[in-house]
Every structure is written in C-alpha cells, then in structure tokens.
C-alpha positions in Angstrom: 28.9 -18.2 -6.0 25.8 -16.4 -4.6 22.3 -16.1 -6.1 20.0 -13.2 -5.0 16.3 -13.2 -5.9 14.0 -10.2 -5.3 10.5 -9.4 -6.4 9.7 -6.1 -8.1 6.4 -5.8 -6.2 8.0 -5.7 -2.8 6.9 -2.5 -1.0 9.2 -3.0 2.0 12.4 -3.1 0.0 11.8 -1.4 -3.3 13.5 -3.0 -6.3 15.5 0.2 -7.0 17.3 0.0 -3.7 18.1 -3.7 -4.2 19.4 -3.1 -7.7 21.8 -0.5 -6.3 23.1 -3.0 -3.7 23.4 -5.8 -6.2 25.4 -3.6 -8.6 28.0 -3.0 -5.9 28.4 -6.7 -5.3 28.6 -8.1 -8.9 32.4 -8.1 -8.7 32.1 -10.6 -5.8 30.4 -13.2 -8.0 26.9 -12.2 -7.1 24.1 -13.2 -9.6 21.0 -11.1 -9.2 17.6 -12.0 -10.7 14.4 -9.9 -10.6 11.1 -11.8 -10.3 8.2 -9.9 -11.8 5.1 -9.6 -9.7 6.6 -11.0 -6.6 6.3 -9.3 -3.2 5.2 -10.0 0.4 2.2 -12.4 1.0 2.9 -14.6 -2.0 0.8 -17.7 -2.7 1.9 -21.3 -2.2 2.0 -21.6 -6.0 4.3 -18.7 -6.3 6.6 -20.1 -3.6 6.7 -23.4 -5.5 7.6 -21.6 -8.7 10.3 -19.7 -6.8 11.8 -23.0 -5.5 11.8 -24.5 -9.0 13.5 -21.3 -10.3 16.2 -21.5 -7.6 16.8 -25.2 -8.3 17.4 -24.4 -12.0 19.5 -21.2 -11.5 21.7 -22.7 -8.8 21.3 -26.5 -8.9 22.5 -28.8 -6.2 24.2 -32.0 -7.5 21.4 -34.4 -7.4 23.3 -37.6 -6.5 25.0 -35.9 -3.5 21.7 -34.5 -2.2 19.9 -37.8 -2.6 22.8 -39.6 -0.8 22.6 -37.1 2.1 18.8 -37.4 2.4 19.1 -41.2 2.4 21.7 -41.2 5.1 19.6 -38.9 7.4 16.5 -41.1 6.9 18.5 -44.3 7.5 19.8 -42.9 10.8 16.3 -41.9 11.9 15.0 -45.4 11.1 17.8 -47.1 13.1 16.9 -44.8 16.1 13.2 -45.6 15.8 13.8 -49.3 15.7 15.9 -49.2 18.8 13.3 -47.1 20.6 10.5 -49.4 19.5 12.3 -52.4 20.9 12.8 -50.7 24.2 9.2 -49.5 24.4 7.8 -53.0 24.0 7.6 -53.4 27.7 4.9 -50.7 27.8 2.7 -52.5 25.2 1.0 -54.5 27.9 -2.7 -53.9 28.6 -2.1 -52.7 32.2 -0.4 -49.6 30.7 -2.3 -49.0 27.4 -5.7 -49.3 29.0 -5.1 -45.9 30.5 -4.2 -44.3 27.2 -6.6 -45.8 24.7 -9.8 -47.9 24.3 -8.4 -51.4 23.7 -11.8 -52.5 22.3 -12.1 -49.5 19.9 -14.0 -50.2 16.7 -11.4 -49.3 14.0 -11.4 -49.3 10.2 -12.4 -52.5 8.4 -10.9 -54.0 5.3 -13.0 -51.9 3.0 -10.7 -48.9 3.8 -7.4 -48.3 2.0 -4.2 -49.2 3.7 -0.6 -48.1 3.6 2.3 -50.5 3.9 2.1 -52.7 7.0 -1.7 -52.6 6.9 -2.1 -49.1 8.3 -5.6 -48.2 7.4 -7.0 -44.7 6.9 -10.3 -42.9 6.0 -10.4 -39.7 4.0 -13.1 -37.0 4.3 -12.9 -35.2 1.0 -13.4 -31.4 0.5 -13.7 -32.0 -3.3 -11.4 -31.0 -6.2 -10.9 -27.5 -4.8 -9.4 -28.8 -1.5 -6.8 -26.4 -0.1 -4.6 -29.1 1.7 -4.7 -32.0 4.1 -5.3 -32.5 7.8 -3.7 -35.7 9.2 -5.9 -36.5 12.2 -4.7 -38.9 14.9 -7.5 -39.9 17.3 -7.5 -40.0 21.1 -9.3 -42.3 23.5 -12.5 -43.2 21.5 -14.8 -46.2 21.3 -15.7 -45.9 17.6 -13.1 -44.3 15.4 -15.2 -43.1 12.5 -18.3 -42.1 14.6 -16.3 -40.0 17.1 -13.8 -38.3 14.7 -16.3 -37.4 11.9 -17.7 -34.3 13.5 -14.2 -32.7 13.9 -13.1 -33.9 10.4 -16.3 -32.5 8.8 -15.7 -29.1 10.6 -12.3 -28.9 8.8 -13.9 -29.8 5.5 -16.8 -27.3 5.8 -14.9 -24.4 7.4 -11.5 -24.5 5.8 -12.0 -26.6 2.6 -9.4 -29.1 3.7 -9.3 -32.9 3.1 -9.0 -34.8 6.4 -7.3 -38.2 6.7 -8.2 -40.2 9.9 -5.5 -42.8 10.6 -6.2 -46.0 12.4 -2.8 -46.3 14.0 -1.7 -49.3 16.2 -2.4 -48.4 19.8 0.8 -49.7 21.4 3.8 -47.6 22.5 6.3 -49.6 20.4 4.3 -48.9 17.2 3.4 -45.2 17.6 6.6 -43.8 16.0 6.8 -46.5 13.3 3.2 -45.7 12.2 3.8 -42.0 12.3 6.9 -42.5 10.1 4.8 -44.5 7.6 2.3 -41.6 7.4 5.2 -39.1 6.9 6.7 -41.1 4.1 3.3 -41.6 2.5 2.1 -38.0 2.4 1.7 -38.0 -1.4 -0.4 -41.1 -1.3 -2.6 -39.8 1.6 -3.1 -36.3 0.1 -3.0 -37.0 -3.6 -0.5 -34.2 -4.0 3.3 -33.8 -3.9 3.3 -30.2 -2.8 0.0 -29.3 -0.9 0.1 -28.0 2.7 -0.4 -30.4 5.6 -1.7 -29.7 9.1 -1.0 -32.3 11.9 -3.7 -32.7 14.5 -3.2 -35.1 17.4 -5.8 -35.8 20.1 -4.8 -37.4 23.4 -2.5 -40.4 22.6 -2.6 -39.4 18.9 -0.6 -36.3 19.8 2.4 -38.6 20.0 2.2 -39.4 16.3 1.7 -35.8 15.4 4.7 -34.6 17.4 6.9 -37.4 15.9 6.0 -36.3 12.4 6.7 -32.7 13.1 10.1 -33.6 14.5 11.1 -36.3 12.1 10.2 -34.2 9.0 13.1 -32.0 9.7 15.6 -34.7 8.7 13.5 -35.8 5.7 14.0 -34.4 2.2 13.1 -30.7 2.0 10.2 -31.4 -0.4 8.5 -33.2 2.5 9.5 -31.0 5.3 8.2 -27.7 3.7 4.7 -29.2 3.3 4.0 -29.2 7.0 2.4 -25.9 8.2 0.9 -26.3 11.6 0.9 -28.7 14.6 -2.3 -28.9 16.7 -2.2 -30.7 20.0 -5.6 -31.4 21.4 -5.7 -32.5 25.1 -2.3 -34.2 24.6 0.3 -32.1 26.4 3.0 -32.7 27.4 3.5 -36.1 28.9 1.4 -38.9 30.4 3.3 -40.8 33.0 1.9 -39.1 36.1 -1.6 -39.7 34.9 -1.3 -43.4 34.8 0.6 -43.9 38.0 4.1 -44.4 36.7 7.0 -42.9 38.7 9.6 -43.2 36.0 10.1 -40.9 33.0 7.3 -40.9 30.4 8.2 -43.6 27.9 6.4 -41.7 25.1 8.4 -38.5 25.8 6.2 -36.0 24.0 7.6 -33.1 25.9 11.2 -34.0 25.0 10.4 -34.3 21.3 8.4 -31.1 21.2 11.4 -29.1 22.2 12.9 -29.9 18.7 9.8 -29.1 16.6 9.9 -25.9 14.6 6.3 -25.8 13.3 3.8 -23.2 14.5 2.0 -24.7 17.5 -1.7 -24.6 18.6 -2.5 -26.0 22.0 -6.1 -26.9 22.7 -7.5 -28.1 26.1 -10.8 -29.9 26.6 -12.6 -32.5 28.6 -10.6 -35.4 27.4 -11.0 -38.8 29.3 -7.3 -38.9 30.1 -6.3 -35.1 30.1 -9.6 -33.8 31.7 -10.5 -30.4 32.9 -9.3 -31.0 36.5 -5.9 -32.0 35.2 -5.8 -29.2 32.7 -6.6 -26.6 35.3 -4.0 -27.7 37.7 -1.3 -28.1 35.1 -2.1 -25.1 32.9 0.6 -22.9 34.5 3.3 -25.5 33.8 2.0 -25.8 30.3 2.2 -22.0 29.9 5.8 -22.0 31.2 6.8 -24.7 28.7 5.1 -22.8 25.9 6.8 -19.6 26.8 10.1 -21.3 27.0 9.7 -22.8 23.5 8.6 -19.4 22.2 11.6 -17.6 23.7 14.0 -20.2 22.4 12.8 -19.6 18.8 11.8 -23.3 18.4 8.2 -22.2 17.9 7.7 -19.1 15.7 4.0 -18.7 16.5 2.1 -20.0 19.5 -1.6 -20.1 20.5 -2.9 -21.2 23.8 -6.6 -21.9 23.9 -7.9 -23.0 27.3 -11.3 -21.5 26.6 -12.2 -24.3 24.3 -12.8 -26.6 27.3 -16.3 -27.9 27.5 -17.7 -27.1 30.9 -20.9 -28.3 32.7 -23.9 -26.4 31.3 -21.9 -24.9 28.4 -21.6 -25.7 24.8 -18.5 -26.3 22.7 -17.7 -23.3 20.4 
C-alpha cells in the first residue's frame, strides 16, 4: 500500500494537478490525503503534525520498530566500547596536554549531571526559546568564564538555549560522553521535539561530530531533531599537530564523511588550530568540503575563514 500526502497551499505543484495524478493511481492501492493550509516553507509544528498524521494513517508495527531501533543502538554501543578500550593508550597526559587544559576549572557539584556524573550548565533564553545549542568547549582554562560570551551570543541573537557540557577530556571517554548527551536530549532541552544545533570547538568538535554521525542509527524521533553541525577550529584531524606519525586516534575526518547534517566550518585563532595552521591547511580543508558536498553527504556547506581574529582586528 502507498500513502500520498499533499498540501492544498503548494504553489509549485497545484493541488488540482496532484488530484488528477492520484485519481489515475487509485486502482493500484494508492491512498491520497489532502492537507489544508500546507505548502512550502512549513513550520516545525506543522511538520510534527504531519509526522503524527502519517503515523496514524500508515502505522508501523510498534514492537518491530522498537526492536529494530534497539538492535541498532546496541550495535553502536558495542562498537563504542571496543573503540574506547583501544583509545585508552592515548589518555596519557603526554598526549592530552596538547589537546586540552588538564587543569581546567570545570563545573562543580552545584550543576546538574547526567548519568555517569556528566555535568552541564544551561544558558536559558526563557520560555520562548526556539531550540537548543549543545556546546562542547575547546582548550580553555575556565569552562564557564570562557564559554559564556559565545553562549550568550546564541541566547541574545537567536533566542536559543545553550547547554555547555563538561565532558571528560580523555580520548577513551569522548564518544561515550557524546553518546550520553545524544540519549539525554530531552533532559538537556526540556523538549522531545525541539531543534538542536551541535557546536564543537577544538577537541569538542569530536563530540559534536560523533553525535551527528551516531544520531543516524538512533530512533528517528531523535535523529530528526538535529539541524546543524558547527565545527569551530576543529577540522579535520589532530595527529600532525601533536607530533604523532600514526593515524589520528580521534578520526574526526573519517567520521565526518558519514554525517548528513548541514555543516558550518569556522576558523579562528585557536590555541591548537591557530591562524598559521589554518592558513596553510585551508586548501586541503576546502578540498574535503567540496568532496563532501559533491558526494551529497552534506546538503549545505558554509566556509567562514574570515571569522579569524587577526592582529589589530576585532572579532565580528
């Protein structure tokens, strides 16, 4: 059986034309439903209503769907645990000191925590908030002090809540903490359907990329909440910057190839991915970006090298 839905306010494909096509296909078991007031540029609320309607009109057997979702998540967790075990060799200070501030002042016990003690701080945009930004920090000395300006910019300019996550700064924990955030989106955002933006800075881009990739094998209700991936001074891999001659153990570049989210790349004067590194590797980054765009993995791409803070200049 086939279900076709079409809005009567669509100006590109007028409802009359669609009705004529539908009439010719009714003999093949097509069910056609007209949705009043629907057209291009519909709101999130209208899309949620459409999804509920489709679930009622052509329901999927709940038990089978839940079983399939559980199997995918279980497979992902087995993979992550194997990777975490293998990455433990890079947890040593000799490696991590290049990627993060080991003496960073994090969040104290006054802040709420997810399972495993993963603490977070929320900058609220009030009851009219339009969604959530999950912000994963880079190489900072004081987590709250150094992330608040960016978080407040999201709050003031876009009306978005911002959740700053105090993840564990060890390679073997990055994916596990990212997965905890992904599975706790409703707790972090206070909503089961609101849109979510992922913003990773420096090492934090690893968690943002993991969530963007892993969400694709999570239940659809979680995956469709993610709208944008912002990578801030964290592309694409880090091994050459810290003197390693082997493949990057974090593998941001390899994971990114599987992400389907719209992608925004921002370059700045980051302690690890600084201007000198950014200027010499920008062409390689552009090539990677163009390849992802051509492959269809990334539907919309923005390159923003002009956001770099230069001597004598001000950040926009």
